[in-house]
C-alpha positions, 0 to 999 in steps of 0.5 A: 648765368645764362642769357637769352636775347629777344626782340629783334626784327625788321623795321624801317628806317626812323622806326624803333625796337625794343631788345630784351635780354632775360637772364637765369642762373646766378645773381643778376645784380652781380653782372655788368650787362652789355649789348653787342652787335655784329654786321656782316663783314664787320667786327663785333662792338659794344653798343651799350653797357650798364652797370650792376646797379644800373648807375653807370652806362656807356654808349657807342657814339653813333647811338648816343641819344637814339639807344637807351640801355636799362635793366630791371634786377628783379626781373633779371632782365635787361633791355635796349630801346632803339629809336630813330633806327638807321640801315648802319644799325642792321646786325646781330645783336648779342647780350653779354654779362661781365661778372663783378671783379672780372675783366672780360664779358664771359657770358653771352647769349645767342644773338637777335637779328635787327634789319633796318630797311632804307 
């Protein structure tokens, strides 16, 4: 599967952005999807994941209640709705995919930069 992330940009603290991850290639619904971010000088961290059916989600504690991950398997697209953004959310955001039965997220898109100004 090939992944293409988009939707990043510059926003003021308290604002919102929606990231999209468009997929092509193999069966989209066979993958768990995730959003991962990397801030300058910090390690990558998983922000949110969603199961292949959309029934199970995971959120990093610091984004719970502010971010929502979703997917539309018919459109082969995943989303990350980010509300109440904080300067600490500034990072490059990547979408990643994990094939059912595999342990690792083996497929990655290019990142999209999110900058939150205070």
